[in-house]
N, C-alpha and C positions, 0 to 999 in steps of 0.2 A: 656277330649278334650276341653270342654267349658272353664274351668279355664285356660288352656294353651293358647287358642285363645285369651281370655280376657287379659291375661298377655302380650302376644305379641302385641296386639293392644295398650295397655297402654305403652309398652316399645318403640315401633317403631312409632306408630301413634301419641301419645301424648308426646313422649320423656320424659317419667317418668321412673326413675330407683331407686331401693331401696338404692343404694349406695349414691345417692344425698340426699335422706331423712336422712340417717344416718349421713352423713357429715354435713348437716345443723343442725341437732339436737345436734351434738357434739359441734359445734361452739356456739350455744345458751346456752348450759349448762356448758360449760367450762370443760367438762370431758376429761380425757386422752384417754379412750378406750370405745368402745361400742360393745356389743355382738350382732351379727346378728342372729335374731331368724328366722330360716328357718322353713317352715311348715313340713319339714321332722321330726323335733323333736316332733311335735304334734302327728304325726303318730306313732312314736316310743313309745309315752306314751299310746296311745290308744290300741296298740296290747297287752301289758301285762294286762291292765285293762279288756280286753275282756275275758281273761281266768278266771275271777272271776264269769262269768255268764255261762249259759249252753243253749244249743239248738240253735234256730234260731237267737236269739239276740247276742249270742256269735259269730256266724259266720258273722253276719252283722258287728259287731264292729271290728272283726279281719280283714275282707276284707276292711272295710273303712280305718283302720289304715295302712294296707299294701298298699292300693291304694294311700294314701296321701304320704307315703314314696317314692313309685315308681314314682309318678308324679313329686316330687321335684328332684329326681335323674335324670329322663329323661330330665326335663327342663334344669338342669345345665350341665349335662355331655353329652347330645346328641344334644338337640335343640340349646342351646347357643354355643356349640362348632362348630356346622355347620354354624350358622348365624353370630356369632361374632368372632369365632376363639379362644375363651377362655371360660372356664367353669364359671368363675366369682363366684366360690363357696367360699365366704369369711366368716370366722367365727368371726373375730374381726376387727373393724375399728379403726384406730388411729387418734387422733386429731393432725394434722400436726403443730398446734401452739405449742403444748407441746412436740411432738415426731417428730422432723424434720427428713426427709429421708436423709440419707447420701450416698445412693447408694450401701451400703453393706448389703447383705442378711444375716440374722442370720441363724444358723444351722436349727432351727425349720422352718423358712420360706423356706429354700432350700428343706427340706424334704416334706413339704406340697405342694410346687410347683411341685416337682417331682411326688408326689402321684396323684395330680389332672391331670397332663398331662398323666400319665399312665392309669388312669381310663377313 
């Protein structure tokens, strides 16, 4: 809850969005694409690592990883859908200088858009 409240304060109070950070870093480095690292992926890494341990430490790591995964999913697919009307779950950002939008969605984009709307 603390992380989510902090995220919302940064987003709506200080008008900071990760999309802006990624867009600015693309322009500075002249890259074509940039992968958006969601903390969901960190949680997905922690869960299998927890299985290497036993006892209380295993349960702690497993619950921590699961909590991180769930917090990102709740943030994108519940909180942002309610407040913004879109999940904003982007995996790759394109540099518009190299990859101009022509208004035509690729097959992959259509499938991803449909998936995020359904979830």
